[in-house]
DOMAR-851271 format. One line per 5 residues: their letters; for each residue x, y, z of C-alpha. Coordinates in Angstrom, 2 decimals, padded with zeros to 5 digits. Layout:
residues N
A = X/Y/Z; ...
***
This chain:
residues 460
MDTIL = -000.01/000.05/000.07; 001.42/003.42/-001.04; 001.47/006.46/001.23; -001.88/007.97/001.51; -001.92/011.28/-000.49
TRKDL = -004.12/014.15/000.52; -005.76/016.73/-001.64; -003.20/019.27/-000.47; -000.27/017.02/-001.71; -001.87/016.84/-005.28
YNAWH = -002.61/020.56/-005.24; 000.85/021.45/-004.30; 002.37/018.92/-006.82; 000.72/020.77/-009.75; 000.46/024.48/-008.55
NSGEI = 004.06/024.96/-007.02; 005.95/027.64/-008.72; 008.63/025.50/-009.81; 006.38/023.20/-011.67; 004.57/025.99/-013.36
VRRGD = 008.02/027.30/-014.72; 009.10/023.81/-015.78; 005.89/023.18/-017.80; 006.15/026.50/-019.47; 009.65/025.70/-020.58
VRDLI = 008.49/022.38/-021.99; 005.86/024.25/-024.05; 008.58/026.32/-025.50; 010.64/023.21/-026.42; 007.55/021.78/-028.11
AVYRH = 006.76/024.93/-030.01; 010.38/025.01/-031.34; 010.22/021.27/-032.35; 006.76/021.81/-034.22; 008.22/025.04/-036.22
QWQHL = 005.92/027.29/-034.26; 008.40/029.38/-032.60; 008.16/032.83/-034.27; 006.94/034.52/-031.10; 010.15/033.11/-029.23
LRERI = 012.27/034.48/-031.89; 010.49/037.93/-031.64; 011.01/038.01/-027.96; 014.83/037.25/-028.34; 015.18/039.87/-031.00
NERFL = 013.45/042.46/-028.78; 015.77/041.61/-025.84; 018.94/041.72/-027.90; 018.52/044.98/-030.05; 017.32/048.52/-029.65
EQNAE = 013.80/049.05/-030.82; 014.83/050.86/-034.13; 016.93/047.88/-035.02; 014.65/045.31/-033.65; 011.86/046.61/-035.89
KLRIH = 013.99/046.05/-039.02; 014.92/042.50/-037.90; 011.33/041.53/-037.21; 010.51/042.07/-040.71; 013.00/039.30/-041.76
EDTSI = 012.18/036.80/-039.05; 013.55/033.33/-039.99; 012.93/030.13/-038.09; 014.24/027.85/-041.03; 017.46/026.67/-039.16
NLLRW = 015.88/024.41/-036.39; 018.99/022.96/-034.65; 016.72/021.39/-031.86; 014.64/019.33/-034.36; 017.65/018.27/-036.24
VVDEI = 019.35/016.96/-033.07; 016.20/015.06/-031.82; 015.30/013.61/-035.12; 018.89/012.40/-035.85; 019.71/011.16/-032.34
AAIYS = 016.32/009.73/-031.23; 016.01/007.48/-034.35; 016.20/003.94/-032.97; 012.72/003.04/-033.95; 012.83/004.70/-037.32
QPSSR = 012.83/001.10/-038.68; 010.99/-001.85/-037.43; 012.47/-003.88/-034.59; 011.71/-007.51/-033.74; 010.44/-008.75/-030.44
TIGGV = 010.55/-012.13/-028.81; 010.01/-013.63/-025.41; 011.87/-016.94/-024.74; 013.16/-016.80/-028.47; 009.65/-016.68/-030.01
SAGLE = 007.39/-013.92/-031.19; 004.16/-015.91/-030.94; 001.52/-014.22/-028.71; 002.96/-010.81/-028.96; 000.60/-009.74/-031.75
PYTNN = -001.75/-007.77/-029.45; 001.22/-005.72/-028.18; 002.90/-005.15/-031.59; -000.21/-004.38/-033.40; 000.89/-005.11/-036.97
GLIDH = 003.97/-003.08/-036.56; 002.26/000.02/-035.20; 004.07/-000.29/-031.88; 007.17/000.88/-033.69; 005.61/003.98/-034.96
YLDNA = 004.10/004.86/-031.55; 007.62/004.24/-029.96; 009.38/006.24/-032.59; 007.29/009.29/-031.52; 007.81/008.43/-027.79
CKYTH = 011.52/008.27/-028.31; 011.73/011.58/-029.93; 009.46/013.58/-027.51; 011.40/011.93/-024.69; 014.61/013.19/-026.09
LCREL = 013.00/016.63/-026.68; 011.22/017.06/-023.37; 013.45/014.86/-021.37; 010.32/012.96/-020.00; 007.14/011.60/-021.53
AIRPL = 004.19/009.74/-019.90; 003.11/006.62/-021.83; -000.35/004.93/-021.39; -001.17/001.60/-023.06; -004.83/001.54/-024.21
VDDGK = -006.74/-001.34/-025.71; -008.53/-000.82/-029.05; -010.18/-003.81/-030.66; -007.97/-006.32/-028.72; -004.71/-004.52/-029.65
IVLDL = -002.59/-001.99/-027.85; -002.26/001.53/-028.86; -000.21/004.14/-026.94; -001.41/007.57/-025.50; 001.60/009.88/-025.27
VTPDR = 001.46/012.76/-022.91; 004.09/015.53/-022.97; 005.34/016.84/-019.58; 003.71/020.25/-020.00; 000.59/018.41/-019.41
FTVVP = 001.49/016.19/-016.32; 003.26/016.06/-013.20; 003.95/013.34/-010.50; 004.28/012.91/-006.79; 007.64/011.08/-006.80
HPTNP = 008.46/007.99/-004.89; 010.44/008.79/-001.71; 013.30/006.45/-002.37; 013.14/005.16/-006.02; 013.79/007.89/-008.59
IKFQA = 012.17/006.20/-011.43; 008.85/005.45/-009.58; 006.02/007.71/-008.60; 003.09/007.52/-006.15; 000.69/009.44/-008.29
IIIQL = 000.41/011.08/-011.65; -001.70/014.13/-012.58; -002.69/014.47/-016.22; -004.27/017.85/-017.44; -007.26/017.02/-019.59
EPNKF = -008.65/020.59/-019.91; -007.44/024.01/-018.40; -009.50/023.13/-015.00; -009.98/019.35/-015.53; -007.52/016.69/-014.29
SVWTS = -007.15/012.92/-014.31; -005.51/011.60/-011.19; -004.14/008.04/-010.74; -002.62/006.32/-007.85; -002.08/002.56/-007.63
DSHFI = -005.40/002.29/-005.56; -007.51/005.18/-007.00; -008.50/007.07/-010.14; -010.77/010.14/-010.37; -011.26/013.19/-012.31
ADNQM = -010.41/016.45/-010.39; -011.07/020.07/-010.65; -008.43/022.80/-010.41; -008.32/022.49/-006.65; -007.85/018.68/-006.94
NPVAS = -011.22/017.94/-005.62; -012.67/014.74/-006.88; -015.62/015.11/-009.27; -018.52/012.78/-008.73; -018.66/009.82/-011.43
EDNPD = -021.64/007.43/-011.94; -019.26/004.91/-013.65; -016.73/004.98/-010.77; -018.40/006.44/-007.68; -015.88/004.92/-005.29
HVNPY = -012.84/006.23/-007.43; -011.27/002.74/-007.59; -008.36/002.15/-009.94; -009.51/-000.83/-011.83; -006.05/-002.05/-012.75
GVIPY = -004.28/-002.03/-009.40; -001.23/-000.34/-010.96; -000.86/003.17/-012.31; -001.31/002.52/-016.08; 001.44/005.04/-017.20
VVSHA = 005.12/004.49/-017.72; 007.14/007.64/-017.65; 010.35/007.62/-019.89; 013.50/009.74/-019.22; 016.10/010.79/-021.67
RFPAM = 018.50/009.91/-019.02; 018.41/008.13/-015.61; 016.87/010.63/-013.07; 019.54/010.38/-010.64; 019.29/014.16/-009.47
SFFNT = 015.52/014.86/-010.01; 012.46/013.29/-011.55; 012.22/016.07/-014.25; 015.26/017.13/-016.23; 013.88/019.80/-018.66
FDSKG = 016.99/021.84/-018.16; 018.99/019.35/-020.01; 017.58/020.83/-023.20; 018.10/024.47/-022.34; 021.50/024.90/-024.16
LFDAT = 020.03/023.42/-027.33; 016.83/025.48/-027.18; 019.00/028.74/-026.61; 021.30/027.86/-029.58; 018.27/027.31/-031.75
VDAGV = 016.79/030.59/-030.96; 020.10/032.39/-031.35; 020.48/030.76/-034.72; 017.09/032.33/-035.76; 018.36/035.68/-034.59
QKSDH = 021.61/035.28/-036.64; 019.62/034.18/-039.78; 017.27/037.00/-039.33; 020.17/039.48/-039.18; 021.76/037.80/-042.34
NHLRH = 018.48/038.28/-044.12; 018.31/041.85/-043.15; 021.99/042.37/-044.19; 021.23/040.81/-047.59; 018.34/042.95/-048.14
LQSFR = 020.24/046.08/-047.57; 022.91/045.07/-050.04; 020.50/044.34/-052.80; 020.45/048.08/-053.52; 022.57/051.13/-052.78
QLVIS = 021.52/052.90/-049.59; 020.00/056.34/-050.21; 021.29/059.26/-048.21; 019.09/062.34/-047.80; 019.96/065.59/-045.99
GVKDE = 018.03/068.72/-045.46; 014.72/066.85/-044.71; 013.05/066.23/-041.34; 010.20/064.02/-042.69; 010.36/060.52/-041.01
QVGRL = 008.34/059.06/-043.67; 010.97/059.87/-046.36; 013.56/058.06/-044.19; 011.44/054.98/-044.25; 011.02/055.14/-048.06
AADPS = 014.80/055.47/-048.54; 014.99/051.77/-047.42; 012.56/050.78/-050.12; 014.10/050.74/-053.70; 010.69/050.39/-055.17
SAILL = 009.37/053.69/-053.92; 009.77/057.14/-055.58; 010.79/059.97/-053.22; 009.99/063.71/-053.95; 012.20/066.25/-052.21
KNPGA = 010.17/069.48/-052.00; 012.83/071.41/-049.81; 015.18/073.53/-052.00; 018.02/072.93/-049.51; 017.69/069.10/-049.53
SASVL = 020.09/066.87/-051.29; 020.30/063.21/-052.03; 023.11/060.75/-052.73; 023.73/056.90/-052.58; 026.05/054.91/-050.40
DMQSN = 027.18/051.57/-051.56; 027.49/049.45/-048.19; 028.85/046.01/-048.84; 030.01/043.15/-046.64; 030.99/039.53/-047.37
LEQHL = 027.66/037.76/-047.14; 029.18/034.29/-047.69; 031.69/034.96/-044.78; 029.01/036.19/-042.64; 026.83/032.95/-043.18
ETMFQ = 029.93/030.68/-042.76; 030.64/032.46/-039.40; 027.09/031.84/-038.28; 027.40/028.07/-039.26; 030.76/027.86/-037.36
AQRPT = 029.16/029.29/-034.19; 026.37/026.46/-034.42; 028.82/023.63/-035.08; 030.04/023.11/-031.34; 026.48/022.84/-030.13
LIMNG = 025.59/020.26/-032.77; 028.77/018.15/-032.20; 028.20/018.25/-028.45; 024.67/016.80/-029.07; 026.10/013.99/-031.18
IWADA = 025.88/015.27/-034.81; 029.10/014.34/-036.61; 031.36/017.28/-037.80; 031.21/016.68/-041.59; 027.29/016.77/-041.46
VRGRM = 027.49/020.13/-039.72; 029.80/021.30/-042.48; 027.42/020.12/-045.11; 029.92/017.48/-046.36; 028.46/013.84/-046.36
DGGSG = 031.14/012.11/-048.51; 032.64/010.02/-045.78; 033.53/007.03/-047.99; 032.77/003.58/-047.11; 030.27/002.62/-044.47
YALSL = 033.13/001.67/-042.14; 034.82/004.96/-042.67; 031.58/006.71/-041.91; 030.92/004.65/-038.70; 034.27/005.82/-037.49
KMHKQ = 033.35/009.45/-038.06; 029.98/008.91/-036.42; 031.22/007.11/-033.38; 029.73/009.47/-030.91; 026.30/009.33/-032.55
QVMWQ = 026.35/005.51/-032.61; 027.34/005.42/-028.98; 024.27/007.51/-028.21; 022.14/005.28/-030.44; 023.42/002.25/-028.32
RLRTL = 022.61/004.06/-024.97; 019.18/004.79/-026.27; 018.65/001.16/-027.11; 019.67/000.07/-023.72; 017.52/002.70/-022.09
WKFYE = 014.42/001.95/-024.33; 014.69/-001.88/-023.84; 014.11/-001.07/-020.09; 011.13/001.18/-020.77; 009.51/-001.26/-023.30
RQILD = 009.74/-004.03/-020.79; 007.88/-001.62/-018.33; 005.38/-000.80/-020.90; 004.75/-004.57/-021.68; 004.16/-005.20/-018.07
VCRVV = 001.44/-002.43/-018.01; 000.08/-003.94/-021.13; -000.37/-007.34/-019.66; -002.51/-005.85/-016.86; -004.50/-003.55/-019.29
LMADA = -005.20/-006.24/-021.91; -006.33/-008.79/-019.31; -008.55/-006.23/-017.61; -010.08/-004.62/-020.68; -010.23/-007.40/-023.17
GIALP = -009.35/-010.71/-021.37; -006.29/-011.17/-023.46; -003.14/-012.69/-022.03; 000.33/-011.81/-023.15; 003.34/-014.19/-022.83
VGDLE = 005.21/-014.18/-019.65; 008.98/-013.59/-019.57; 011.54/-010.84/-020.47; 011.09/-008.98/-023.75; 013.94/-009.28/-026.03
IAYPE = 014.26/-006.51/-028.78; 016.44/-006.77/-031.96; 016.91/-003.21/-033.13; 017.86/-002.74/-036.69; 021.08/-001.06/-037.77
IGPNS = 020.40/002.54/-038.76; 023.90/003.86/-039.09; 026.25/003.75/-042.17; 027.00/000.07/-041.64; 023.29/-000.83/-042.25
DPKER = 024.22/-001.94/-045.85; 024.71/-005.84/-045.65; 027.29/-005.75/-048.34; 029.44/-003.14/-046.13; 028.95/-005.36/-043.12
GALAE = 029.87/-008.56/-045.02; 033.00/-006.96/-046.29; 033.97/-005.83/-042.76; 033.19/-009.32/-041.21; 035.39/-010.78/-043.98
SYKRV = 038.29/-008.49/-043.09; 037.98/-009.22/-039.45; 037.97/-012.95/-040.24; 041.16/-012.75/-042.15; 042.99/-011.09/-039.24
GMSRA = 041.93/-013.85/-036.81; 038.79/-012.60/-035.17; 036.52/-015.41/-033.85; 033.13/-015.88/-035.41; 031.40/-015.03/-032.19
NIWRE = 033.24/-011.74/-031.80; 032.40/-010.92/-035.42; 028.63/-011.50/-034.74; 028.98/-009.30/-031.60; 031.18/-006.43/-033.11
VFGKT = 029.89/-006.19/-036.66; 026.38/-007.35/-036.40; 025.55/-006.34/-032.85; 023.98/-009.66/-031.88; 023.33/-010.63/-028.35
EEWIA = 025.05/-013.50/-026.46; 021.82/-015.52/-026.46; 021.62/-015.20/-030.28; 025.09/-016.11/-030.86; 024.78/-019.24/-028.67
QNEVE = 021.63/-020.29/-030.41; 023.26/-019.64/-033.80; 026.20/-021.92/-032.99; 023.77/-024.73/-032.07; 021.90/-024.35/-035.33
LFEET = 025.02/-024.22/-037.36; 026.30/-027.46/-035.79; 023.03/-029.11/-036.51; 023.06/-028.02/-040.13; 026.62/-029.14/-040.64
KRDSP = 025.76/-032.65/-039.14; 022.58/-032.90/-041.21; 024.38/-031.96/-044.53; 027.68/-033.98/-044.06; 027.88/-036.96/-046.47
LDIPT = 029.52/-039.12/-043.69; 028.36/-039.54/-040.10; 030.57/-037.47/-037.77; 032.38/-039.99/-035.56; 032.17/-039.45/-031.78
LDTGE = 035.29/-039.53/-029.37; 036.49/-043.03/-028.64; 035.54/-043.90/-025.03; 037.18/-047.42/-024.87; 033.89/-049.03/-025.18
PGVDG = 033.03/-050.02/-028.62; 029.52/-049.53/-029.71; 028.57/-047.02/-026.86; 027.57/-044.23/-029.26; 025.07/-046.67/-030.73
NPATI = 026.48/-046.22/-034.25; 027.72/-049.67/-035.43; 028.24/-048.36/-038.90; 031.07/-045.93/-037.57; 032.58/-048.90/-035.75
EVLEE = 032.69/-050.94/-038.92; 034.31/-048.32/-040.97; 036.96/-047.93/-038.39; 037.67/-051.63/-038.31; 037.89/-051.78/-042.20
DEVAE = 040.40/-048.81/-041.95; 042.52/-050.86/-039.52; 042.60/-054.01/-041.82; 043.55/-051.73/-044.71; 046.51/-050.59/-042.61
***
C-alpha cells in the first residue's frame, strides 16, 4: 500500500511555482520542435536589439534553421525502422502488443518526444483487442515522486482541460477540478483504480538520478536554436540592404522619407530646396557572414552527437566503415538509447499485460522481452558489413566476436546460432561425424561407424 496522499499533496504537486515554470519551458521546447516558434524568436530579438534595429529584424524573421529538431530527429531514431521482439526466443503471442507493427510508430514518436522534453508519460490503451499508446508530454502532467526510487512515482496528474485533471494512484482513479477535488462519477463512484497499478510509464532521456524531471538538459540546445534564428534574421536583413545602394538624404526632417529610403521600389519627392540626395554602397562579405554563423552553431551540434562533416554540409565520408568511425559518438548515443528503451519497453509490456487482461481478457506471454533493433547507421548496408566481417575473419577474429562487433548480436543469439550451425553441418555432412573413442565399442549406438573404423584398420 502506497503512502496516503491528501488533496493538498496533489494541489501542491501541480501548482507549485517550480512546476509552473517547468511546464512553461516544456511548451517552448515543443513549439520549437513543431516549427511554431516565431513568437520566441521575436522575444529574443526584442531582448538583444534597440527598438529601431529590432523593428527592421522582425521584418526578416527566419525560423528555417531548427537545430533542436535536427538533433532530436537524428539522435532519437532507434525506432525509425521496425524492430523484432521475442519472449523466450519466439514472437508468438505478442501480436496484440505489436499491433501489426504500429508499436514501432508509437515508440518512434515516444523516443523523439522523450529526447526533446526529457520525459514523457506513456499509457497503453486497448483498441479492438490491440495495444495503442497515448503519449502525454510533460507540459500536461506532473507526478508525486516515490520517496526512495527515482524512477517510480506515487501519483500522476494529467491535465485534460484547463481546469480538469485525471489523477491516478495504484489504488484510486478520479477526475479532479483545479483544486484537486474529486468530481462525482456515476461509472466509478468509489474512485477505484480498476488495474491495481498506475497505467502509465514515464520515460526519461537519462536516468533521473538528480530529480524526476530534467527539462533543463535541453536548455542549451533551445537557446542555440533561437540564437540561430536571430543570426539568420540578421543575415536576411543584411542581404536585403545589399540588394540596392543605400540612399542618403539631407536637409529633410520628414520621417516618412527616411522609411521610403530603405525601399528601392518607392519614388521619393524632395520639396525642400535645401535638400540633397546621394547613394552609399554598403557591402559586406555575405558568404563569410553565413559561414561564421554556421561555425558558431557547429560546437552545439557536435556536443549533441551530430558528426562534424554533417555540420559542415559534407557527407562524402567514403565507405560505411569509414563513416561509422566518424559517427562514433552518434552511434554510442544510439546504443545508449537502445539500452534505455529496452528497459522502458519492458515496463510498457508489463502494464500492457494488466490492461489487456482487464479490458479485453487477453493474456500476453510471460517472460523478459527481447528486442532486436535494426542497424540504422552507415553500416546498415549488408554488403558493407559482410566485407567488414570478412576483413575481421582474415586477421583472426573469432566468429562469435564478429557477430558481436559487426552485427551487434546478443550472447543468447550467438549461442543459439552456433547450435543451429552445428545441426546444419551434421545434417548436410555426407558421412556420419564420429564421436570420441570412449574405449567401449558401440557405446555411441552407431555400429556403422565402428565397422568403418575396423575396415580402415584392416587396410593398414
